[in-house]
DOTORDREN-111609 format. One record per residue: residue number from 0; y, z, x of N, C-alpha, C in turn. Coordinates in steps of 0.001 Angstrom, whole numbers, plus 500000, padded with zeros to 6 digits. Example, Ala and Ser with C-alpha at 12.3 -4.5 7.8 and 13.67 -1.06 7.14 Angstrom:
2
- seq, nyy, nzz, nxx, cayy, cazz, caxx, cyy, czz, cxx
- 0, 494310, 507800, 513190, 495500, 507800, 512300, 496700, 507800, 513200 .
- 1, 497750, 507080, 512850, 498940, 507140, 513670, 500030, 507870, 512900 .
//
This chain:
81
- seq, nyy, nzz, nxx, cayy, cazz, caxx, cyy, czz, cxx
- 0, 689997, 616277, 325288, 689393, 617020, 326371, 690463, 617493, 327352 .
- 1, 691421, 616637, 327673, 692473, 617005, 328619, 693332, 618143, 328065 .
- 2, 693611, 618103, 326769, 694442, 619119, 326144, 693765, 620487, 326230 .
- 3, 692491, 620533, 325992, 691748, 621788, 326046, 691724, 622346, 327465 .
- 4, 691520, 621504, 328441, 691493, 621949, 329832, 692845, 622471, 330292 .
- 5, 693912, 621827, 329840, 695255, 622272, 330196, 695549, 623634, 329575 .
- 6, 695203, 623789, 328306, 695433, 625075, 327643, 694604, 626185, 328274 .
- 7, 693425, 625855, 328737, 692571, 626855, 329366, 693115, 627292, 330714 .
- 8, 693787, 626418, 331428, 694273, 626763, 332764, 695601, 627520, 332750 .
- 9, 696342, 627474, 331666, 697654, 628117, 331614, 697598, 629620, 331914 .
- 10, 696677, 630394, 331312, 696658, 631838, 331622, 696401, 632135, 333094 .
- 11, 695591, 631345, 333745, 695285, 631590, 335149, 696454, 631219, 336057 .
- 12, 697194, 630184, 335684, 698396, 629847, 336440, 699435, 630956, 336281 .
- 13, 699552, 631497, 335080, 700484, 632607, 334844, 700066, 633836, 335641 .
- 14, 698762, 634077, 335722, 698254, 635219, 336490, 698670, 635110, 337952 .
- 15, 698516, 633938, 338543, 698917, 633727, 339939, 700417, 633923, 340114 .
- 16, 701198, 633365, 339217, 702655, 633466, 339309, 703120, 634908, 339162 .
- 17, 702616, 635614, 338149, 703040, 636992, 337907, 702601, 637900, 339053 .
- 18, 701425, 637684, 339603, 700951, 638500, 340722, 701881, 638370, 341923 .
- 19, 702236, 637155, 342267, 703118, 636935, 343410, 704517, 637486, 343140 .
- 20, 705057, 637209, 341970, 706410, 637656, 341650, 706504, 639171, 341529 .
- 21, 705499, 639816, 340963, 705552, 641276, 340844, 705490, 641938, 342214 .
- 22, 704755, 641363, 343137, 704730, 641884, 344502, 706077, 641771, 345175 .
- 23, 706729, 640628, 344991, 708050, 640415, 345581, 709069, 641374, 344971 .
- 24, 709054, 641498, 343658, 710006, 642383, 342975, 709786, 643833, 343374 .
- 25, 708537, 644271, 343412, 708273, 645663, 343781, 708679, 645940, 345221 .
- 26, 708448, 644997, 346117, 708885, 645177, 347505, 710412, 645276, 347602 .
- 27, 711118, 644461, 346842, 712585, 644508, 346857, 713090, 645852, 346332 .
- 28, 712453, 646378, 345284, 712863, 647671, 344739, 712617, 648779, 345755 .
- 29, 711477, 648737, 346427, 711155, 649761, 347429, 712108, 649664, 348612 .
- 30, 712400, 648439, 349074, 713308, 648250, 350208, 714732, 648698, 349901 .
- 31, 715145, 648588, 348643, 716507, 648988, 348280, 716648, 650501, 348159 .
- 32, 715550, 651221, 348241, 715535, 652695, 348178, 716025, 653232, 346843 .
- 33, 715979, 652401, 345790, 716388, 652871, 344462, 715316, 653758, 343849 .
- 34, 714065, 653401, 344078, 712931, 654178, 343576, 711930, 654371, 344703 .
- 35, 711178, 655445, 344604, 710161, 655679, 345629, 708972, 654752, 345407 .
- 36, 708159, 654639, 346424, 706969, 653792, 346350, 706043, 654250, 345223 .
- 37, 705916, 655550, 345062, 705043, 656109, 344027, 705536, 655741, 342627 .
- 38, 706832, 655853, 342402, 707396, 655531, 341085, 707250, 654036, 340790 .
- 39, 707499, 653211, 341779, 707365, 651757, 341589, 705925, 651407, 341235 .
- 40, 704976, 651996, 341921, 703566, 651728, 341613, 703214, 652185, 340197 .
- 41, 703721, 653343, 339794, 703447, 653836, 338440, 704043, 652918, 337383 .
- 42, 705247, 652437, 337621, 705895, 651527, 336664, 705116, 650224, 336547 .
- 43, 704759, 649620, 337676, 704058, 648342, 337632, 702638, 648490, 337092 .
- 44, 701986, 649615, 337361, 700668, 649854, 336773, 700769, 650041, 335268 .
- 45, 701804, 650724, 334806, 701994, 650904, 333368, 702232, 649576, 332671 .
- 46, 703059, 648733, 333284, 703282, 647393, 332720, 701965, 646615, 332694 .
- 47, 701175, 646753, 333757, 699901, 646047, 333846, 698874, 646526, 332835 .
- 48, 698978, 647780, 332394, 698043, 648288, 331388, 698542, 648050, 329968 .
- 49, 699815, 648352, 329706, 700317, 648286, 328337, 700673, 646874, 327891 .
- 50, 701091, 645998, 328800, 701415, 644615, 328434, 700220, 643880, 327833 .
- 51, 699086, 643847, 328542, 697910, 643190, 327967, 697390, 643880, 326711 .
- 52, 697491, 645211, 326666, 697009, 645936, 325491, 697784, 645512, 324240 .
- 53, 699084, 645440, 324352, 699909, 645041, 323211, 699630, 643589, 322832 .
- 54, 699473, 642720, 323822, 699203, 641308, 323549, 697863, 641127, 322834 .
- 55, 696851, 641878, 323228, 695539, 641746, 322592, 695559, 642321, 321182 .
- 56, 696301, 643396, 320982, 696416, 643960, 319628, 697098, 642963, 318702 .
- 57, 698170, 642337, 319165, 698850, 641326, 318345, 697947, 640111, 318145 .
- 58, 697133, 639784, 319134, 696221, 638634, 319044, 695214, 638797, 317903 .
- 59, 694895, 640024, 317558, 693955, 640253, 316450, 694485, 639699, 315132 .
- 60, 695793, 639608, 314982, 696395, 639185, 313716, 696765, 637707, 313679 .
- 61, 696469, 636965, 314739, 696804, 635540, 314801, 695667, 634733, 314179 .
- 62, 696019, 633827, 313287, 695012, 632982, 312647, 694865, 631676, 313418 .
- 63, 693879, 630893, 313028, 693624, 629612, 313691, 694756, 628617, 313478 .
- 64, 695560, 628837, 312468, 696677, 627925, 312211, 697736, 628016, 313302 .
- 65, 697750, 629106, 314040, 698734, 629320, 315091, 698047, 629409, 316450 .
- 66, 697376, 628344, 316818, 696597, 628329, 318061, 697477, 628522, 319292 .
- 67, 698664, 627960, 319286, 699537, 628090, 320453, 700038, 629523, 320628 .
- 68, 700222, 630228, 319528, 700596, 631638, 319631, 699452, 632417, 320284 .
- 69, 698229, 632075, 319925, 697070, 632708, 320552, 697007, 632435, 322042 .
- 70, 697302, 631200, 322430, 697297, 630857, 323856, 698391, 631622, 324592 .
- 71, 699549, 631754, 323976, 700640, 632502, 324597, 700250, 633968, 324771 .
- 72, 699625, 634554, 323768, 699229, 635958, 323865, 698127, 636169, 324900 .
- 73, 697186, 635247, 324987, 696151, 635349, 326021, 696786, 635168, 327403 .
- 74, 697774, 634297, 327496, 698484, 634108, 328762, 699199, 635387, 329169 .
- 75, 699859, 636040, 328230, 700512, 637308, 328526, 699484, 638346, 328939 .
- 76, 698391, 638390, 328193, 697351, 639379, 328491, 696768, 639193, 329889 .
- 77, 696486, 637966, 330244, 695906, 637707, 331566, 696963, 637735, 332666 .
- 78, 698172, 637319, 332334, 699236, 637291, 333326, 699627, 638672, 333817 .
- 79, 699623, 639650, 332943, 700012, 641004, 333331, 698845, 641883, 333711 .
- 80, 697711, 641312, 333896, 696513, 642066, 334232, 696610, 642651, 335589 .
//
């Protein structure tokens, strides 16, 4: 029971971590004046759309024998949401 609960919570912990870190990184990029605010938003939105899409497509090919690979892909999918 504990193992299942831990595996279930991993994607949500990743979601919190990635959300906070992406905000910090995007703010640093904007403050450095390397890219405009519009370009930074477009880049991070693209990562947020295509990252989970690729993870879910790959998840279709994972069998039950590789449960941890499935958890990693769901974590990526939810983390970059």
